[in-house]
C-alpha positions as CSV (number, residue, x, y, z in Angstrom):
1,M,17.5,5.8,41.9
2,K,16.3,2.2,41.9
3,E,17.2,0.1,38.9
4,F,14.9,-2.3,37.1
5,Q,15.2,-4.8,34.3
6,F,13.5,-3.5,31.1
7,F,12.9,-5.2,27.8
8,A,13.2,-3.3,24.5
9,T,11.3,-5.0,21.6
10,C,12.3,-4.7,18.0
11,P,11.6,-6.3,14.6
12,K,13.2,-9.7,14.0
13,G,16.7,-9.3,12.6
14,L,17.5,-6.0,14.4
15,E,18.4,-7.5,17.8
16,G,22.2,-7.1,17.3
17,L,21.9,-3.5,16.2
18,L,19.5,-2.7,19.1
19,L,22.0,-4.2,21.5
20,Q,24.8,-1.9,20.1
21,E,22.4,1.1,20.3
22,L,21.5,0.4,24.0
23,E,25.2,0.0,24.8
24,G,25.9,3.4,23.2
25,L,23.2,4.9,25.4
26,G,25.1,3.6,28.5
27,F,22.9,0.7,29.7
28,A,24.3,-2.3,31.6
29,N,23.6,-6.0,31.8
30,L,22.3,-6.3,28.3
31,R,21.0,-9.7,27.1
32,E,19.9,-10.4,23.6
33,T,16.9,-12.6,22.8
34,V,14.5,-13.1,20.0
35,A,12.9,-9.8,18.9
36,G,14.4,-7.8,21.8
37,I,17.0,-6.9,24.4
38,Y,16.9,-7.0,28.2
39,F,18.8,-4.2,29.9
40,D,19.1,-2.6,33.4
41,A,18.3,1.0,34.1
42,D,16.6,3.4,36.5
43,L,13.3,5.0,35.4
44,A,15.2,8.1,34.0
45,G,17.3,5.7,31.9
46,A,14.2,4.0,30.6
47,Y,12.9,7.5,29.6
48,R,16.2,8.0,27.8
49,A,15.7,4.7,25.9
50,C,12.2,5.8,24.7
51,L,13.5,9.2,23.7
52,W,16.6,8.1,21.8
53,S,16.1,4.6,20.4
54,R,15.8,4.6,16.7
55,L,15.3,0.8,16.5
56,A,13.1,-0.3,19.3
57,N,9.3,-0.8,18.9
58,R,8.6,-0.6,22.7
59,V,10.2,-0.4,26.0
60,L,8.6,-2.7,28.6
61,L,8.9,-3.0,32.4
62,P,8.5,-6.7,33.2
63,L,6.5,-7.3,36.4
64,G,7.0,-11.0,36.7
65,R,6.6,-14.4,35.1
66,F,4.0,-16.8,36.5
67,T,2.8,-20.4,36.0
68,C,-0.5,-20.4,34.2
69,A,-2.3,-23.8,34.0
70,S,-5.8,-22.3,34.2
71,A,-7.9,-19.2,34.0
72,E,-7.8,-19.0,37.8
73,D,-4.0,-19.1,37.7
74,L,-4.0,-16.2,35.3
75,Y,-6.3,-14.2,37.5
76,S,-4.3,-14.9,40.6
77,A,-1.0,-13.9,38.9
78,A,-2.5,-10.6,37.8
79,R,-4.3,-10.0,41.1
80,G,-1.0,-10.5,43.0
81,V,0.5,-7.4,41.5
82,D,0.0,-4.1,43.4
83,W,-1.6,-2.1,40.6
84,T,-2.1,0.9,42.9
85,A,1.6,1.6,42.3
86,H,1.1,1.9,38.6
87,L,-2.5,3.2,38.0
88,R,-4.7,5.8,39.7
89,P,-8.1,4.3,40.6
90,T,-9.9,6.7,38.2
91,G,-7.5,6.1,35.3
92,T,-7.8,4.0,32.2
93,L,-6.1,0.8,31.0
94,L,-5.7,-1.5,28.1
95,V,-4.4,-5.1,28.1
96,D,-2.6,-6.5,25.1
97,F,-2.6,-10.3,25.3
98,T,-0.8,-12.8,23.1
99,G,-0.6,-16.5,23.1
100,T,-3.0,-19.3,24.0
101,S,-3.0,-22.6,25.8
102,G,-5.4,-25.5,26.6
103,A,-6.9,-23.4,29.4
104,I,-6.7,-19.9,27.7
105,R,-7.9,-20.6,24.2
106,N,-8.8,-17.0,23.3
107,T,-6.6,-13.9,23.6
108,Q,-9.7,-11.7,24.3
109,F,-10.5,-13.9,27.3
110,G,-7.0,-13.7,28.5
111,A,-7.0,-9.9,28.3
112,L,-10.4,-9.7,30.0
113,T,-9.2,-11.9,32.9
114,I,-6.2,-9.7,33.5
115,K,-8.4,-6.6,33.2
116,D,-10.8,-8.0,35.9
117,A,-7.9,-8.6,38.2
118,V,-6.6,-5.0,37.9
119,V,-10.1,-3.6,38.4
120,D,-10.7,-5.7,41.4
121,C,-7.4,-4.6,43.0
122,L,-8.1,-0.9,42.6
123,R,-11.7,-1.1,43.5
124,E,-10.8,-3.0,46.7
125,A,-8.1,-0.4,47.6
126,A,-10.0,2.8,46.7
127,G,-13.6,2.0,46.2
128,V,-13.6,3.1,42.6
129,R,-12.6,1.3,39.5
130,P,-10.6,2.2,36.4
131,S,-12.1,1.9,32.9
132,V,-10.9,0.5,29.7
133,A,-9.7,2.8,26.9
134,K,-8.7,1.5,23.5
135,Q,-7.1,4.8,22.6
136,N,-4.4,6.5,24.8
137,P,-4.9,4.6,28.0
138,D,-3.1,5.7,31.2
139,L,-1.7,2.2,31.6
140,R,-1.0,-0.3,28.9
141,I,-0.3,-3.9,30.1
142,H,1.4,-6.5,27.9
143,A,0.8,-10.1,28.7
144,R,2.4,-13.0,26.9
145,L,1.4,-16.6,27.4
146,A,3.8,-19.3,26.2
147,R,4.7,-22.8,27.4
148,G,2.5,-22.6,30.5
149,Q,4.0,-19.3,31.7
150,V,2.5,-15.9,31.5
151,T,4.7,-12.8,31.5
152,L,3.2,-9.4,32.6
153,A,4.8,-6.1,31.7
154,L,4.0,-2.4,31.6
155,D,4.5,-0.5,28.3
156,L,6.4,2.8,28.8
157,C,5.7,4.0,25.2
158,G,2.0,3.9,24.3
159,D,2.2,4.0,20.6
160,S,5.0,2.0,19.0
161,L,8.3,3.9,19.0
162,H,8.6,3.5,15.2
163,R,5.8,6.0,14.8
164,R,7.8,9.2,15.0
165,G,4.8,11.3,14.0
166,Y,6.1,12.8,10.8
167,R,4.7,10.2,8.4
168,T,1.2,11.4,7.7
169,Q,1.2,10.1,4.1
170,Q,2.8,7.1,2.5
171,G,3.3,5.4,-0.8
172,A,3.2,1.8,-1.7
173,A,4.7,-0.7,0.8
174,P,6.5,2.0,2.9
175,L,9.4,1.0,5.2
176,K,8.7,1.4,8.9
177,E,10.8,4.1,10.4
178,N,12.9,1.8,12.6
179,L,13.7,-0.5,9.7
180,A,14.8,2.5,7.6
181,A,17.0,3.6,10.5
182,A,18.5,0.1,10.7
183,L,19.3,0.2,7.0
184,L,21.1,3.5,7.5
185,L,23.1,2.2,10.4
186,R,24.2,-1.0,8.6
187,A,25.2,1.2,5.6
188,N,27.4,3.3,8.0
189,W,25.5,6.5,7.3
190,P,26.3,8.2,10.6
191,Q,30.1,8.0,9.9
192,I,29.5,9.0,6.2
193,A,27.5,12.0,7.4
194,A,30.1,13.0,10.0
195,E,32.7,13.0,7.3
196,G,30.6,15.4,5.1
197,G,29.2,12.7,2.8
198,A,25.9,13.1,0.9
199,L,23.0,10.7,0.6
200,I,20.8,10.0,-2.4
201,D,17.8,7.7,-2.6
202,P,16.9,7.3,-6.3
203,M,13.6,5.6,-5.6
204,C,12.6,7.4,-2.4
205,G,8.9,6.8,-2.3
206,S,7.3,8.7,0.6
207,G,10.8,9.6,1.9
208,T,11.2,7.6,5.1
209,I,14.9,6.8,4.5
210,L,15.5,10.5,3.7
211,V,13.9,11.7,6.9
212,E,15.6,9.1,9.1
213,A,18.9,10.0,7.5
214,A,18.5,13.7,8.3
215,L,17.4,12.9,11.9
216,M,20.6,10.9,12.4
217,A,22.9,13.5,10.8
218,L,21.4,16.3,12.9
219,D,21.7,14.2,16.1
220,R,17.9,14.7,16.7
221,A,16.3,12.3,19.1
222,P,13.6,10.3,17.2
223,G,11.1,10.7,20.1
224,L,11.7,14.5,20.5
225,D,8.5,15.5,18.7
226,R,6.3,12.8,20.2
227,P,3.2,14.4,21.9
228,E,3.3,12.0,24.9
229,F,4.8,8.8,26.2
230,A,2.7,6.4,28.3
231,F,5.1,6.8,31.3
232,E,4.1,10.4,31.6
233,R,0.8,9.2,33.0
234,W,2.2,6.9,35.6
235,P,1.7,7.9,39.3
236,D,5.5,7.9,40.0
237,F,6.4,9.8,36.8
238,D,9.6,11.9,37.4
239,A,8.8,15.1,35.5
240,P,12.0,17.0,36.3
241,A,14.1,14.1,35.1
242,W,12.1,13.9,31.9
243,Q,12.4,17.6,31.3
244,S,16.1,17.5,31.8
245,L,16.4,14.7,29.2
246,R,14.3,16.7,26.7
247,Q,16.4,19.8,27.2
248,Q,19.6,17.8,26.7
249,A,18.1,16.4,23.4
250,L,17.1,19.8,22.2
251,Q,20.6,21.2,22.9
252,R,22.1,18.3,20.9
253,Y,19.7,19.1,18.0
254,R,20.6,22.8,18.0
255,E,24.3,21.8,17.9
256,G,23.6,19.5,15.0
257,Q,21.8,22.3,13.1
258,Q,24.8,24.6,13.7
259,R,27.2,22.0,12.3
260,G,25.0,21.5,9.3
261,I,24.8,18.4,7.0
262,A,25.7,17.6,3.4
263,E,23.2,17.0,0.6
264,I,20.3,14.6,1.3
265,R,18.2,14.2,-1.8
266,G,15.5,11.8,-3.1
267,Y,14.2,11.1,-6.5
268,D,11.2,9.2,-7.8
269,A,9.4,8.6,-11.1
270,D,6.0,8.9,-9.4
271,R,4.9,12.5,-8.9
272,R,2.1,11.5,-6.6
273,V,4.3,9.7,-4.1
274,L,6.7,12.7,-4.1
275,L,3.8,14.8,-2.7
276,A,3.6,12.4,0.2
277,A,7.4,12.7,0.7
278,E,7.2,16.5,0.7
279,S,4.4,16.3,3.3
280,N,6.4,14.0,5.5
281,I,9.5,16.1,5.3
282,A,7.6,19.2,6.1
283,H,5.9,17.5,9.2
284,A,9.4,16.5,10.3
285,G,10.6,20.2,10.0
286,L,13.4,19.2,7.6
287,E,12.6,21.1,4.4
288,E,15.9,23.0,4.9
289,Y,17.9,19.8,4.8
290,V,16.0,17.3,2.6
291,R,15.0,17.8,-1.0
292,V,12.9,15.6,-3.3
293,I,12.7,15.9,-7.1
294,H,10.7,14.1,-9.8
295,K,13.2,12.1,-11.8
296,P,13.0,8.6,-13.3
297,L,15.8,6.3,-12.6
298,Q,17.1,6.5,-16.2
299,D,17.9,10.2,-15.5
300,L,19.9,9.6,-12.3
301,V,23.2,11.5,-12.1
302,K,25.3,12.9,-9.3
303,P,24.1,16.5,-8.5
304,T,26.3,19.1,-10.0
305,H,25.0,22.3,-8.3
306,T,27.6,21.8,-5.5
307,E,30.8,19.8,-5.2
308,L,30.1,16.4,-3.7
309,G,32.7,13.9,-2.5
310,A,31.9,10.3,-1.6
311,G,28.6,9.5,-0.2
312,L,25.8,6.9,0.1
313,V,23.3,5.8,-2.5
314,I,20.6,3.9,-0.6
315,T,17.3,2.7,-1.9
316,N,14.4,0.2,-1.4
317,P,13.4,-0.7,-5.0
318,P,10.5,-2.9,-5.9
319,Y,10.9,-6.6,-5.0
320,G,9.1,-8.3,-7.9
321,E,6.2,-9.9,-5.8
322,R,3.7,-9.5,-8.6
323,L,3.4,-12.0,-11.5
324,G,5.9,-11.2,-14.1
325,D,7.7,-8.5,-12.0
326,K,11.0,-10.4,-11.7
327,Q,11.7,-10.3,-15.4
328,Q,10.5,-6.7,-15.6
329,L,12.6,-5.6,-12.7
330,T,15.8,-7.2,-13.8
331,S,16.3,-4.3,-16.2
332,L,15.4,-1.8,-13.4
333,Y,18.1,-3.3,-11.1
334,R,20.6,-3.4,-14.0
335,L,19.9,0.3,-14.7
336,L,20.5,1.2,-11.0
337,G,23.9,-0.6,-11.2
338,D,24.8,1.0,-14.5
339,K,23.9,4.5,-13.2
340,C,26.0,4.0,-10.0
341,R,29.0,2.8,-12.0
342,E,28.8,5.7,-14.4
343,H,28.1,8.6,-11.9
344,F,28.9,7.4,-8.4
345,S,32.4,5.9,-8.4
346,G,33.9,5.9,-5.0
347,W,30.5,6.0,-3.3
348,S,28.8,3.3,-1.2
349,L,25.6,1.7,-2.5
350,A,23.0,0.0,-0.2
351,V,20.1,-1.9,-1.8
352,F,17.4,-3.3,0.4
353,T,15.4,-6.1,-1.5
354,G,13.0,-8.8,-0.7
355,N,14.3,-10.6,-3.8
356,P,18.0,-11.1,-3.4
357,D,18.2,-12.8,-6.8
358,L,17.4,-9.4,-8.4
359,G,20.5,-8.0,-6.7
360,K,22.6,-10.1,-9.1
361,S,21.3,-7.9,-11.9
362,L,23.1,-4.8,-10.5
363,G,26.4,-5.9,-12.1
364,L,28.1,-5.1,-8.8
365,R,29.4,-7.4,-6.1
366,A,28.2,-6.9,-2.5
367,H,30.9,-7.0,0.1
368,K,28.3,-7.5,2.9
369,R,24.8,-8.9,3.1
370,Y,22.5,-8.5,6.1
371,K,19.4,-10.6,6.5
372,L,16.4,-8.6,7.7
373,F,12.6,-8.7,7.7
374,N,10.3,-6.2,6.1
375,G,7.2,-7.2,8.1
376,A,6.9,-10.9,7.5
377,L,9.0,-10.8,4.2
378,A,12.5,-12.1,4.5
379,S,14.8,-9.5,2.9
380,E,18.4,-8.7,2.4
381,L,20.4,-5.4,2.6
382,L,23.2,-5.5,0.0
383,L,26.2,-3.2,0.8
384,I,28.4,-2.4,-2.2
385,R,31.5,-0.3,-2.8
386,V,31.1,1.3,-6.2
387,E,34.6,0.7,-7.6
388,S,36.0,-1.2,-10.5
389,S,37.1,-4.1,-8.4
390,Q,33.4,-4.8,-7.5
391,F,32.2,-4.9,-11.2
392,V,31.2,-8.4,-12.1
393,D,30.9,-8.0,-15.8
394,A,31.9,-5.7,-18.6
395,P,31.4,-1.9,-18.3
396,P,27.8,-0.9,-19.1
397,A,26.9,0.0,-22.6
398,A,26.1,3.6,-23.4
399,L,22.9,4.4,-21.5
400,D,21.4,6.3,-24.3
401,Q,21.4,3.2,-26.5
402,P,18.3,1.1,-25.9
403,A,18.7,-2.6,-25.4
404,A,18.3,-4.6,-28.7
405,L,14.9,-6.2,-29.1
406,T,14.4,-9.7,-30.5
407,P,12.7,-9.7,-33.9
408,G,9.4,-10.7,-32.3
409,A,9.6,-8.0,-29.7
410,E,10.5,-5.4,-32.4
411,M,7.5,-6.6,-34.4
412,L,5.2,-6.1,-31.4
413,A,6.8,-2.7,-30.6
414,N,6.1,-1.5,-34.2
415,R,2.5,-2.6,-33.9
416,L,2.1,-0.6,-30.7
417,R,3.6,2.5,-32.3
418,K,1.3,2.1,-35.3
419,N,-1.8,1.8,-33.1
420,A,-0.7,4.8,-31.1
421,R,-0.5,6.9,-34.4
422,Q,-3.9,5.7,-35.6
423,L,-5.6,6.6,-32.3
424,G,-3.7,9.8,-31.8
425,K,-6.1,12.3,-33.4
426,W,-9.1,10.8,-31.7
427,I,-7.3,10.8,-28.3
428,K,-6.4,14.4,-28.7
429,R,-9.7,15.5,-30.1
430,E,-11.8,13.8,-27.4
431,Q,-9.2,14.4,-24.6
432,I,-9.0,10.7,-23.8
433,H,-6.6,9.8,-21.0
434,C,-7.3,6.0,-20.6
435,Y,-7.7,3.8,-23.6
436,R,-7.0,0.3,-25.0
437,L,-3.9,0.4,-27.3
438,Y,-3.7,-3.2,-28.3
439,D,-5.9,-6.2,-27.9
440,A,-4.3,-9.4,-29.1
441,D,-3.9,-7.9,-32.6
442,M,-1.1,-10.4,-33.2
443,P,-2.2,-13.9,-32.1
444,E,1.3,-14.9,-30.9
445,Y,1.3,-11.9,-28.6
446,S,-2.1,-12.4,-26.9
447,A,-2.5,-9.5,-24.5
448,A,-4.6,-6.5,-23.7
449,I,-2.5,-3.3,-23.4
450,D,-4.2,-0.3,-21.8
451,V,-2.9,3.2,-21.2
452,Y,-3.9,5.0,-18.0
453,G,-2.4,8.4,-18.3
454,D,1.4,8.0,-17.6
455,Y,1.0,4.3,-16.8
456,V,0.4,1.2,-18.8
457,H,-1.5,-2.0,-17.8
458,V,-0.7,-5.2,-19.6
459,Q,-2.7,-8.4,-19.2
460,E,-1.4,-11.4,-21.1
461,Y,-4.1,-13.9,-21.9
462,A,-3.3,-17.5,-20.8
463,A,-1.7,-19.4,-23.7
464,P,-3.6,-22.5,-25.0
465,K,-2.4,-25.8,-23.7
466,S,-1.1,-26.6,-27.1
467,V,1.6,-23.8,-26.8
468,D,4.9,-25.0,-25.3
469,E,5.5,-23.4,-21.8
470,D,9.0,-22.3,-22.7
471,K,7.7,-20.6,-25.8
472,A,4.9,-18.9,-23.8
473,R,7.5,-17.5,-21.3
474,E,9.6,-16.3,-24.2
475,R,6.7,-14.4,-25.7
476,F,5.8,-12.9,-22.3
477,A,9.4,-11.7,-22.0
478,E,9.1,-10.1,-25.4
479,I,5.9,-8.3,-24.5
480,Q,7.7,-7.0,-21.4
481,A,10.6,-5.7,-23.5
482,A,8.5,-4.3,-26.3
483,V,6.1,-2.2,-24.2
484,P,8.6,0.2,-22.6
485,A,10.6,0.4,-25.8
486,A,7.6,1.4,-27.9
487,L,5.9,3.7,-25.5
488,G,8.8,5.3,-23.7
489,V,7.3,4.5,-20.3
490,P,9.5,3.7,-17.3
491,V,9.3,0.0,-16.3
492,E,8.1,1.0,-12.8
493,H,5.0,2.6,-14.4
494,I,4.0,-0.7,-16.2
495,S,1.9,-3.4,-14.6
496,F,2.2,-6.9,-16.1
497,K,-0.4,-9.5,-15.3
498,Q,-1.4,-12.9,-16.7
499,R,-5.2,-13.2,-16.9
500,R,-6.9,-16.5,-16.5
501,R,-10.5,-17.6,-16.0
502,T,-11.4,-16.9,-12.4
503,R,-13.5,-18.8,-9.9
504,G,-15.3,-17.8,-6.8
505,K,-13.8,-14.9,-5.0
506,E,-10.6,-14.8,-7.1
507,Q,-11.7,-11.8,-9.0
508,Y,-12.0,-9.8,-5.8
509,Q,-8.8,-11.1,-4.1
510,R,-5.5,-9.2,-4.1
511,Q,-3.0,-10.3,-6.6
512,S,-0.1,-8.8,-4.6
513,E,0.8,-8.8,-0.9
514,R,2.0,-5.2,-1.3
515,A,-0.4,-2.3,-1.0
516,Y,-0.4,0.3,-3.8
517,P,-2.0,3.7,-3.7
518,L,-5.0,4.3,-6.0
519,L,-4.0,6.2,-9.1
520,P,-6.3,9.1,-10.2
521,V,-7.1,9.3,-13.9
522,Q,-9.4,11.6,-15.8
523,E,-12.5,10.6,-17.9
524,G,-14.6,13.5,-19.1
525,K,-15.6,15.5,-16.0
526,A,-14.8,12.6,-13.6
527,T,-11.7,11.8,-11.6
528,L,-11.6,8.1,-11.2
529,L,-9.3,6.0,-9.0
530,V,-7.7,2.9,-10.5
531,N,-5.3,0.3,-9.1
532,L,-3.1,-1.3,-11.8
533,W,-1.4,-3.8,-9.6
534,E,-3.3,-5.3,-6.7
535,Y,-6.4,-6.8,-8.2
536,L,-7.3,-8.7,-11.4
537,D,-9.2,-5.7,-12.7
538,T,-8.2,-2.1,-12.4
539,G,-11.5,-0.6,-11.1
540,L,-12.4,0.9,-14.5
541,F,-13.7,-1.1,-17.5
542,L,-12.4,1.0,-20.4
543,D,-14.9,-0.4,-23.0
544,H,-17.8,1.1,-21.1
545,R,-16.4,4.7,-21.4
546,P,-19.1,5.7,-23.9
547,V,-21.9,4.2,-21.7
548,R,-20.7,6.1,-18.7
549,L,-20.5,9.4,-20.6
550,M,-24.0,8.8,-22.1
551,L,-25.4,8.2,-18.6
552,G,-23.8,11.5,-17.5
553,D,-25.6,13.3,-20.4
554,M,-28.9,11.6,-19.5
555,A,-28.9,12.1,-15.7
556,M,-29.8,15.7,-15.2
557,G,-32.4,16.0,-12.4
558,K,-33.0,12.3,-12.3
559,R,-33.0,9.5,-9.8
560,F,-30.4,6.9,-10.9
561,L,-30.0,3.3,-10.0
562,N,-26.7,1.4,-10.7
563,L,-27.0,-2.3,-10.2
564,F,-23.9,-4.5,-10.0
565,C,-22.2,-1.1,-9.7
566,Y,-18.5,-2.4,-9.3
567,T,-16.6,0.8,-8.3
568,A,-19.5,3.0,-9.2
569,T,-17.8,4.9,-11.9
570,A,-21.0,5.2,-13.9
571,T,-22.7,6.7,-10.8
572,V,-19.8,9.3,-10.6
573,H,-20.6,10.4,-14.2
574,A,-24.4,10.5,-13.4
575,A,-23.8,12.6,-10.3
576,L,-21.5,15.0,-12.1
577,G,-24.1,15.1,-14.9
578,G,-26.7,16.5,-12.4
579,A,-28.5,13.4,-11.1
580,R,-30.4,14.6,-8.0
581,E,-30.1,11.2,-6.2
582,S,-28.7,7.8,-6.8
583,V,-28.5,4.3,-5.4
584,S,-25.6,2.0,-6.3
585,V,-25.7,-1.7,-5.3
586,D,-23.0,-4.3,-5.3
587,M,-22.1,-7.5,-3.3
588,S,-18.4,-6.7,-2.9
589,H,-17.4,-4.7,0.2
590,T,-14.0,-4.1,-1.4
591,Y,-15.5,-2.5,-4.5
592,L,-18.0,-0.4,-2.5
593,K,-15.1,1.0,-0.4
594,W,-13.4,1.8,-3.7
595,A,-16.6,3.5,-4.9
596,E,-16.7,5.6,-1.8
597,K,-13.2,6.9,-2.6
598,N,-14.3,7.7,-6.1
599,F,-17.2,9.7,-4.6
600,K,-14.8,11.6,-2.3
601,A,-12.4,12.3,-5.2
602,N,-15.3,14.1,-7.0
603,N,-16.9,15.7,-3.9
604,I,-20.1,13.6,-4.3
605,S,-22.3,13.5,-1.3
606,T,-22.9,9.9,0.1
607,T,-26.2,11.2,1.6
608,R,-27.9,11.9,-1.7
609,H,-25.9,9.2,-3.5
610,Q,-26.1,5.9,-1.6
611,L,-23.8,2.9,-1.7
612,L,-25.5,-0.3,-0.6
613,Q,-23.9,-3.8,-0.2
614,G,-26.2,-6.7,-1.1
615,D,-27.3,-9.3,-3.5
616,C,-28.6,-7.3,-6.5
617,L,-31.2,-9.9,-7.4
618,Q,-32.7,-9.9,-4.0
619,W,-32.4,-6.2,-3.6
620,L,-34.4,-5.8,-6.9
621,Q,-37.2,-7.9,-5.6
622,D,-37.3,-6.0,-2.3
623,C,-37.0,-2.5,-3.8
624,R,-40.1,-0.3,-3.5
625,Q,-38.5,2.9,-4.9
626,G,-38.9,4.5,-8.3
627,F,-36.1,5.6,-10.6
628,D,-35.8,7.7,-13.8
629,L,-32.7,6.0,-15.1
630,I,-31.3,2.5,-14.4
631,L,-28.1,0.9,-15.4
632,L,-28.2,-3.0,-15.4
633,D,-24.8,-4.4,-16.1
634,P,-24.7,-7.9,-14.5
635,P,-21.8,-10.4,-14.7
636,S,-22.2,-13.3,-17.1
637,F,-22.3,-15.8,-14.3
638,S,-22.1,-15.7,-10.5
639,N,-22.4,-18.3,-7.8
640,S,-21.3,-16.2,-4.8
641,K,-22.0,-17.6,-1.4
642,R,-23.6,-14.3,-0.4
643,M,-26.5,-14.7,-2.9
644,E,-29.3,-17.1,-3.2
645,G,-28.9,-19.5,-6.1
646,V,-26.9,-18.8,-9.2
647,L,-27.0,-15.8,-11.6
648,D,-26.8,-16.7,-15.3
649,V,-27.3,-13.6,-17.5
650,Q,-28.6,-15.6,-20.5
651,R,-31.2,-17.4,-18.4
652,D,-32.1,-14.6,-16.0
653,H,-31.9,-11.4,-18.1
654,V,-35.6,-11.2,-18.9
655,A,-36.7,-11.4,-15.3
656,M,-34.1,-8.8,-14.3
657,I,-35.1,-6.4,-17.1
658,E,-38.8,-6.8,-16.3
659,R,-38.3,-6.0,-12.7
660,C,-36.2,-2.9,-13.6
661,M,-38.9,-1.8,-15.9
662,E,-41.4,-2.0,-13.0
663,L,-39.2,0.3,-11.0
664,L,-38.9,2.9,-13.8
665,L,-40.9,6.1,-13.3
666,P,-42.9,7.3,-16.3
667,G,-40.6,8.4,-19.1
668,G,-37.7,6.6,-17.5
669,S,-34.9,4.6,-19.3
670,L,-33.1,1.4,-18.7
671,V,-29.6,0.8,-20.1
672,F,-28.9,-2.9,-20.1
673,S,-25.4,-4.3,-20.9
674,N,-23.4,-7.4,-20.5
675,N,-20.1,-8.9,-21.8
676,L,-21.2,-12.5,-22.6
677,R,-20.0,-13.1,-26.1
678,S,-22.6,-15.7,-26.9
679,F,-25.5,-13.6,-25.4
680,K,-28.8,-13.5,-27.3
681,L,-31.5,-11.0,-26.2
682,D,-34.9,-12.6,-25.9
683,E,-36.7,-10.1,-28.0
684,A,-40.0,-11.9,-28.1
685,A,-40.2,-11.9,-24.3
686,L,-39.4,-8.2,-24.2
687,A,-41.7,-7.2,-27.2
688,R,-43.9,-5.0,-25.1
689,Y,-41.0,-2.6,-24.5
690,R,-39.1,-0.3,-26.9
691,V,-35.8,-2.0,-27.2
692,E,-32.9,-0.3,-29.2
693,N,-29.6,-2.1,-29.7
694,I,-27.0,0.7,-29.1
695,T,-23.9,-1.5,-29.1
696,A,-22.3,0.1,-32.1
697,R,-22.4,3.6,-30.7
698,T,-21.0,2.4,-27.3
699,L,-17.8,1.2,-28.9
700,D,-15.1,3.8,-29.2
701,P,-12.3,3.6,-31.8
702,D,-10.0,1.8,-29.3
703,F,-12.5,-1.1,-29.1
704,Q,-13.4,-1.3,-32.8
705,R,-11.0,-4.3,-33.2
706,N,-13.0,-6.3,-30.6
707,Q,-16.7,-5.5,-31.2
708,K,-17.8,-8.4,-29.0
709,I,-16.3,-6.9,-25.9
710,H,-19.9,-6.0,-24.7
711,Q,-23.5,-5.6,-26.0
712,C,-25.7,-2.8,-24.9
713,W,-29.5,-1.9,-25.2
714,L,-31.6,1.2,-24.4
715,I,-35.0,0.1,-23.2
716,N,-38.1,2.3,-22.6
717,S,-41.7,1.6,-22.0
718,A,-43.7,1.3,-25.2
């Protein structure tokens, strides 16, 4: 068969490994370049690369490189290709275009120009034209413009090869499958597996490393379960050659199953993410070979149900991207090192981290370091032999002995224990799952500490300018030490933040580059979703718990309006309390998407319960509907670019209340609340209404220490 030059793309940092892999697959004339490898093969060989490469993203067939000084040059270059050899006239295509120049300033324009050239070629040849398909096109064309040259290539894959098809669910910041495979190859897992060694991931997340390890050990081609490759739609597709390759791969997999593999096991402290891991393992058909168990890192030991020799401990722990994480995670990395030294002597340890400084906390010396990229994040893979010659400090202290706290941290820990005892009866009686445990009770430790089920959210208030910076850092470190010691919560279940006065959009912007799954918590009848890490606020204002429950009790059969609705948790309670309809309005698209997820978590219809994005003040003026129950909970101040003018709750509250009262149906009620400490209700201006200050009864025991957290009124027509 005729040979072509192909180009296999890969993530930056994997080029050397990909070259070795393609050599192992028998390809010739390999040439390494940035983010990929050129290699020679016939079409059947290219099929084999798509089926077997664990590291490549795509396999491309370059059609040529052309000078491109103008849009006309780009069209001519594409028009000069005989597209009838690659696409049927009635087929579909998609053009991926990257790069710009003085003549081609927009990638969409570049893609459109090439698409026009392909269409004109086929229409001239056959009298009919192909169409564009953004999903599953018959032909996917890659075009790259750089330094006045455009390179055209055909994509043999369709979807990126790293998408094996088994990962239907994921946890926070999951590894891509080909990066997980690269870590395993660098850690020498294929040889360890061939020698009967086991693999354990003590912080396995959604299980990508575990699944990739099992695929390697069983000699299963990563593309074997893929529904279709793009090359299967090409006019000159060699179906017999492809079927022969698949049959060979199936036979190798059967032989791998007959040989069997040693233990592959994953642990994680997060029960929810283990559900994702179990789902992914099941979709990969590997339940027989891979097992995941709920186990915090402090409980890590070598399995004892069977005799295990040497093996590999490999993991991708948190990196410490969030504010305060580095100090918090130092103890996590140290604990990992201690556990390996105590239970896994003679094993190999591989730690993939985006913060190599944290690797120093392991107490183990790496004999190899590989620089890789996790997306755009520069990272390192640390390879360590767990043996005494690699220990870089004294043997670990007994792990059942907690680290000694400083006097200040011990004092704070005692206060947290005391508060927990005082709130205990109320929490149990009222079945409270989320509550404030501590709110700057001790001035030198100025923080709000909230419990969300099995998790803890800590916000340290910014220290006054009069406090020395070194002293402030020392106190923050003491807070970080005291919280897990007092509450017995794993450090990976604690979010530490430093809260400062926000401006503009800062309140809505992410505080971390990593994505974290929403955490479900229970409040009365409602399941509410919170995010303890990504944003300044968690999605649930705990002080308003009594207000939400009250609205749920008041809502039966009523039409409910929730203004400045945030994540619409009050609407969830109203809907579960029997509200027949509701409208929730907020300016933030982020919060409304969050609200939609809250609705789905409680099976609330978005047909009867509407979520609307808009300026609440303008919406109020334009509204012509009537409501039986309204919640008005505006911010203290807002100058968002999306709204006209500026909102000042002290200045504007009378106008807002009066307009809400106009929208109330006979017998209706308005609940008005705000959290401006200096707020004074203009009682004279509102004298024609029945106004009842209900603040005292909307403050539960966990907020009795801070009675200025909010003010609340129930307002009815006189």
